[in-house]
Each structure stands twice: as C-alpha cells, then as structure tokens.
N, C-alpha and C positions, 0 to 999 in steps of 0.2 A: 595766923594767916600766912606768915612767912614759912612756917613748917609745911603747910599744905601746898604752897606754891613750889617749894623745893621738891616735894614728892612728885608732883605732876611733871616737873622738868626732868626728873630721873626716869620716869616712865617714857617720856618722849625720846630720851636718849637711847634706850634699848630697842626702839622700833626698827632701826635700820638693819638689824640682823635678819629680819623676815625677808626684806628685799634682797639682801646678800645671799641668803640660802636659795631663794628662787633663781637668782642669777647663776649660782654654782650648779644647780640642778639642770638648768637649760644648757649651760656650757658643757656639762658632762654628756647630756643627751646628744648634743651637736657632734662631739667627738666620737661617740659610739656610732652614730649614723655614718660619719665620714670614714671610720675604720671599716664598717661593714661593707661600704661601697668599694673601698680600695683593696679588700682582702682577696686572696687568690685561692681557688679551690685546689688544694694540693693534690688530691686524688686524680682529678681530671688532668692537671698539669703533668703529673707523673706518667699517666697513660700516653698523653700526647708526646712527651719527651722520649719515652721508650719506643714508640712507633716510628718517630722520625729517626732515631738512632738506628733502629733495625733497617730502615729503608736505605740510609746512606752508607751503612756498613756492608751491604750486600749489593755490589755493583752488577752482578749477573741479573738480579731482579729489576734493577732500575734502568739498565741500558739494553736489555734484551729486546730485539726488534719484534714486532708483531708479524708472524708469517702470513704471507698472502699466497693462496693456492695450496697445493699439496706439498707439504714439507717432508722431505726424505729423512728417514731416521739416521742419526749419527752412528757411525760404526767405525771401529778401528781396523776392520778387515777390508781387504781389497775388494773392489767390485768384481764379482765373478763374471758378470756379463762382459766386462772389458778385458779381463785377464785370461779367461778360459772360454773362449768363444766356441771351441770344438765341442764341449760337453753341454752347452746351453740348449742344444736342440734335442738332446736325449737325457732328460732328468732321471735320476735314479729312483727306483720304486721305493715307496715307504715300506719299512720293515713291519712285519706282523708281530704284535705284542705277544699273542699266544704262542707263536713259534719261538720267540726269544725266551719266554718263560720256560717252555718245555726244554729247550736246549740248556738253559742255565741250571735247571733242576737236575737234569741228567749228568751234567758236569760236576755239580756240587755233591751229589749223593750217589756216585757211581758204585761204591762198595755196598751200600744198603740195597740198591737196585739189583746188584749182582747176587746178593744173598737172598733175594726174594722178600725182604722186609718192607720194601717200598716199590710201588709200581707207578709209572708215569705213562699215561695214554691220553689221547685226545683226537679231535677232529677240527674242522674249520670253525666250529662254534664254541667249543669249550675244551679245557685241559683238566684232567683229573690227576690228582696227586694222592695216591692211596697209601696209608700208613697202617701197619699192624698195631693194634692197641697195646701190645706188649712193649712197644717202644715208648709209649706215652704214659700209660696208667698202670697202677697195680690192679690185681684182679678184683672185680666187683667195686671199683672206686672210680671217681672222676677227678680226684686230686692229682695233678700231673706229677710224674716222677722227676727226679733231678735231671736226668738225661734229656727229658722232653724240652726243657727250657733252652738248651743249647741247640737242639734240632729245630725247634720252631723259630728260634731267632735267625737261623740261617735261611729258613724258608721266607721269613718276613723281609729280610734284606733283598731278596729277589723280587718279591711281590710289591714292595713299597713304592718303587718309582712309577708304577703303572696305575691306571685308573679303572682297570677292568673289575667288575663286581666279583666278589668271592663269597661262596657259601660253603659252610663246613657241615658234612653229613656224618652222623654217628650211627653205628650199627653194633648189634650184640649177637650172641648165639641164642639158642632157645632154652637154655637152662634158666629156670625161674629164679628171680631174686625178690626178696621181700625184707627190706631193712627200713630203718627210720628215715634215712635220707633218700632211698630209692625203692619205692614200693613195687615198681615193676621195671622191666627193661626199657620202657618208654622213657622214664625219668633218667635212667642211667645213660642211655644213648644221647639224650638231649643235653644232659649235664656235661658229658664229655665233649660234645660239639661246642657248647658254650665256653668251656675252658680253653679250647684251642682258639676260638674267636677272641677271647679276652687277651690271650697271650700275643696273638698277632697284633692286636691294637696297641698293647704295651710296647711292642717292638717296632712301631712306626707305621703300620698299615692304617690307612684312613678308616676310622670306624664306620663311616657312612657307606663304605663298600661292602661291609661284612654282614653276614647273617648266619644263623645256626639252626639246624633242623635235625631231629632225631627220628629214626625209622624203627628203632627197637630191633626185634628179631625177625621182622616180617619181609626183609629183602635179602635172603641169604645168597651167597655166591658158591657155597659148597654144602655138602651133606652134613647136617648137624649130628648124624648118628655116630660119627667118629671124632676123636679128639683133634685130629688134624683139620677136619672140616670146620669144627667149632672155632679153632684158632684162626682160620681164614675169615670166618664171619665176624669175628670181633675186630673191627676196623674203623678207621676214621678217614674220610675222603674230603680233600680240599678241591673244590670245583671252581676254576677260574673261567668265567663266562666272557663272551665277546661284548655283551651289553646287558642292560638290566632286564630287557624282555626275555633274552635267552636264559638268564638265571631263573626267572620266574617259571619258564617252561620246563627247565630241567628239574628244579627243586619240587615242582608239582608232582612229579612221578618218580623222582630219584634218578641219579645219573646212570645207575645200572639198567634202568628201563627206558630211558629217553632215547629217542632216535633222532639223528640229525635232521632228516627231512621233515619230520613232524614238528621239531622244535623250530625249524625255519619258518614254517607256516604259522605257528603260534606266535612267534616273535614278529611276524609281519615283514620279514626280510626277503621273503620269496612270494611272488604273486600266486594266487590260487589258480588252478588249472582252468582254462577257458571252457565254457560249456559247449557241448556238441552242437554243431550248426544244424538247424532244422530247415527244411525247404519252406520257402515263403508261401503263405496262403494265396489263393487265387485273387488276383487284383491287388495284392500287396506290393508295395514299392520298397526295394531294399535300400536302406540308408545306413551310413556308418554309425556304429555304436561305440561308446567309450569302452576302453579296456577295463576288464574286471578289476575290482579293488583287491588288495592283498588279503590273505586269510586272517581270521581273527585268532 
C-alpha cells in the first residue's frame, strides 16, 4: 500500500508542468500580438520619409505662390515695348522658310550650281533642289557613292531646322535595266529616292517630313536619243513644299509637271473662282449668298 501511495504522489507532482506550458504558450502569444501591433511598416515609412525630405529640400516648390490672373513669362531680356517704342508700331515681317532654304542652298553649293550639276528653282509653293545622279550613285545602282554622304549631309543641315514637308523624286533615262535588284527603271528610281530619304533622316531631318517617290523614265527633261540628254534625265529632285497639302499636289503629278496655280487650288490655299452671275428669274428676290468654298 505504501508503494502504491508513493506512486500516486509522484504522478500528482508532475501535473504542474501542463499548467506551466499553457501559461508559457499564452504569454508567448501575448507578446507576439503586442509586437505585431507596435511594429512599423518600413516600406511605407521610407516612402513617407523620402517624400517629406524632397518637399523640404526644394524651397521653390514649397514657397512658390499661386499665380492669380495672367502670369507674364519670366525673361532675362528687356521689355521691348518699354525700351523700343519706335519699332513697336511697325513689327518686322516673318521670314519665308522657302526663301531662306533657297538662299542657303545657293550659298552652300555655288560651285555645283555654276557647273550645272545642281539646280535650285522654286516659287511661292515649293523649292526644287535638282541633283545629277552621277553626284550620288554609280551607274545602274542605288547604293550611294562616298561623295554623296558629304553632299546630302550639307543639304540636311540646311533643311533640318525647318518643318516644311520634303519629298524626294527619282528619275532615270529610258535605257532598260533588268537586274536581280532592279527589274525595271521604276525600282531603280524609287530605290534612289529612298536612299536619299534615309540619308536625310540619318543626318537630322525629321523622318515624319520625308517621302520618296520614283517616276522611272516617264518624266524626261531632255531627249533620251543623246548621251547628254540621258545624263540630264538621270536625276534626283528634293522638293521642299510649303505644307503637306502642297506636297501631295506636287508629288501627284511630279514637280516638273506641277503648276503653282493648280497646286494652290488643290491645296485649298486659294479660293475657287466665283461662278458667273446669272440674272434673277422673274419674281425672285436677290439675297446675299455665302462665298464659295476653296477648291478641292
């Protein structure tokens, strides 16, 4: 009996460990909850800290007043209306981009123009820069010669500052060509125009302004019966137009066939002629009619 009583007392002595383990578990859970409540989101805190630092480190942004009414732009130049009252009544006329381009081309390529290898002509709607193909390409090929890169680079520097549309026209003589790359003069003339367009783009001219068109042998300017005439017909023409509508009108027929008056009407920059007045019918009442719309 004594042994049995001693065994029961031993078992009762070990029972406190269960309560102790439960207490430790609850205490651990308590501290976990307290830690989770008091922890800081480091990512959000870093974003907030950087934002506040950026605001306080840029005084212009924090103390710049809110403008009321029309705010005059800041400038370091003196107010011309206050310093030059005599010229304010007679503002200078805006320069014509086409005229400036024509003058710059003539000044930059005086020797080629004098030798007849380049021609510059134009009107109030477009400027044509005609180059002999011998300056740009080997015979029967559209890969530019070495000299062409320097020449087109000079042209590109003149054209780049402006926004006028430019299209490049390619022409050939009537001698047939049938190679793997150029089955006909159509392909050759178009490939040459495309090569010039690509070079202009590489040299800084906005590609959105550029277009290439090939006319093959079908718009000659000289007689193909002679070698001299065929040499003149092998040409590339850069056409700088006043606007996109003029470029479309000129490229539709070719710069050699386009007429300024017709291009004006197609571009919509000149109103169509008014219809002839007819006598009113009996009993009709004359009323003012709107002006005719521009030509299509």
